[in-house]
C-alpha positions in Angstrom: 12.7 -23.5 19.7 15.3 -20.8 19.4 14.7 -17.4 17.7 17.0 -18.4 14.9 15.0 -21.6 14.3 11.8 -19.6 14.3 13.2 -17.1 11.9 14.5 -19.8 9.5 11.2 -21.7 9.6 8.9 -18.7 9.3 10.9 -16.1 7.4 9.0 -16.4 4.1 5.6 -16.3 5.9 6.8 -13.3 7.9 7.9 -11.5 4.8 4.6 -12.2 3.0 2.7 -10.9 6.1 4.7 -7.7 6.1 4.4 -7.4 2.3 0.6 -7.4 2.7 0.9 -4.5 5.0 3.4 -2.5 3.0 2.7 -3.6 -0.6 6.4 -3.9 -1.4 8.5 -7.1 -1.3 11.9 -5.4 -0.8 10.7 -3.3 2.1 9.0 -6.3 3.5 12.3 -8.2 3.5 14.1 -5.3 5.2 11.4 -4.9 7.9 11.4 -8.6 8.6 15.2 -8.6 9.1 14.9 -5.5 11.3 12.2 -7.3 13.4 14.5 -10.3 13.7 17.4 -8.2 14.8 15.3 -6.3 17.4 13.9 -9.5 18.9 17.4 -11.0 18.8 18.8 -8.0 20.7 16.0 -8.4 23.3 16.8 -12.1 23.6 20.5 -11.4 24.2 19.6 -8.9 26.9 17.2 -11.3 28.6 14.6 -8.6 28.4 11.7 -10.7 27.2 10.9 -14.3 26.4 11.2 -14.9 22.6 8.3 -16.3 20.6 7.0 -16.4 17.1 4.2 -14.0 18.2 6.7 -11.5 19.4 8.6 -11.6 16.1 5.3 -11.0 14.2 4.3 -8.2 16.6 7.6 -6.4 16.2 7.4 -6.8 12.4 3.9 -5.4 12.4 4.9 -2.4 14.4 7.8 -1.7 12.2 5.6 -2.0 9.1 3.1 0.4 10.6 5.9 2.8 11.4 7.1 2.6 7.8 3.5 3.3 6.6 3.3 6.4 8.9 6.6 7.6 7.5 5.3 7.2 3.9 2.1 9.1 4.5 3.7 11.9 6.4 6.2 12.7 3.6 4.9 15.7 1.7 5.7 15.5 -2.0 4.7 17.1 -5.2 6.2 14.5 -7.5 3.7 12.8 -9.8 5.4 9.4 -9.4 4.6 9.4 -5.7 0.9 9.1 -6.5 1.6 5.6 -7.7 3.2 4.7 -4.4 0.1 5.9 -2.5 -2.1 3.6 -4.6 -4.7 6.3 -5.1 -7.5 5.0 -7.3 -10.7 6.6 -8.6 -13.2 3.9 -7.9 -16.2 6.0 -9.0 -17.9 5.6 -12.4 -16.1 7.2 -15.3 -17.4 10.4 -17.0 -18.5 8.4 -20.0 -20.5 6.0 -17.8 -22.2 9.0 -16.0 -23.0 10.6 -19.4 -24.4 7.3 -20.8 -26.6 6.9 -17.7 -27.9 10.4 -18.0 -28.7 9.8 -21.6 -30.5 6.6 -20.8 -32.6 8.3 -18.1 -33.4 11.1 -20.7 -34.5 8.3 -23.1 -36.8 6.8 -20.5 -38.2 10.2 -19.6 -38.9 10.9 -23.3 -40.7 7.6 -23.5 -42.8 8.5 -20.5 -43.8 11.8 -22.2 -45.2 9.7 -25.1 -47.3 7.6 -22.8 -51.0 8.1 -22.5 -51.9 9.8 -19.2 -53.6 6.7 -17.7 -50.7 4.5 -18.9 -48.2 6.9 -17.3 -50.1 6.9 -14.1 -50.2 3.1 -13.9 -46.4 2.9 -14.8 -45.5 5.4 -12.0 -47.7 3.6 -9.4 -46.0 0.3 -10.3 -42.4 1.3 -10.8 -42.1 4.3 -8.5 -44.6 3.6 -5.7 -44.1 -0.2 -6.1 -47.8 -1.0 -5.9 -49.1 -4.4 -6.9 -51.3 -4.8 -9.9 -54.3 -5.4 -7.7 -53.6 -2.3 -5.6 -53.3 -0.2 -8.7 -56.5 -1.6 -10.1 -58.3 -0.9 -6.9 -56.9 2.7 -6.6 -57.8 3.6 -10.2 -61.0 1.7 -10.5 -59.9 -0.5 -13.4 -59.3 -4.2 -13.9 -56.0 -5.9 -13.2 -56.0 -6.9 -16.9 -56.1 -3.2 -17.9 -53.3 -2.5 -15.4 -51.2 -5.3 -17.1 -51.9 -3.8 -20.6 -50.9 -0.3 -19.5 -47.7 -1.7 -17.9 -46.9 -3.7 -21.0 -47.4 -0.7 -23.2 -45.3 1.5 -21.0 -42.4 -1.0 -20.9 -42.6 -1.4 -24.7 -42.2 2.4 -25.1 -39.3 2.3 -22.6 -37.6 -0.5 -24.5 -38.1 1.2 -27.8 -36.5 4.4 -26.4 -33.6 2.4 -25.0 -33.1 0.6 -28.3 -33.1 4.0 -30.2 -30.7 5.4 -27.6 -28.4 2.3 -27.9 -28.6 2.4 -31.7 -27.6 6.0 -31.8 -24.7 5.3 -29.4 -23.4 2.5 -31.6 -23.6 4.7 -34.7 -21.7 7.5 -32.9 -18.9 5.1 -32.0 -18.4 4.0 -35.6 
């Protein structure tokens, strides 16, 4: 199969491959054509046997060169940030604030718990002990452990409901 046949048959696939690397269809078309011309020149000079793999390798190398050029250009223009595809993938300030407020609501609920209830809650949720382990450690029945955990969770749910209710009222 000749290089021209390979290029005609694989041109669109080659351009999609390069576009995935560059993120730009116009540049991908240019790089694909440049790759074809370079491999064609090598074919004319009998420098190397022509194959589809060679065409893809040259196109990849040209695309990587283009990416290096992009990243090495120093610029202060705001529009260039869009070209770099810089994204903040972290949580938003609002989300962080809401999470802190929710933690504060749970902490407030923990302050309202009876001392034994709080101790059972911490052993279960923080130390990850089983009901039987907590009962054994504190010298109480597993049924009492379950009651304490149920009461602690009720207080936490109430605090969260109050927090969420306040959040909804503030939004209105």
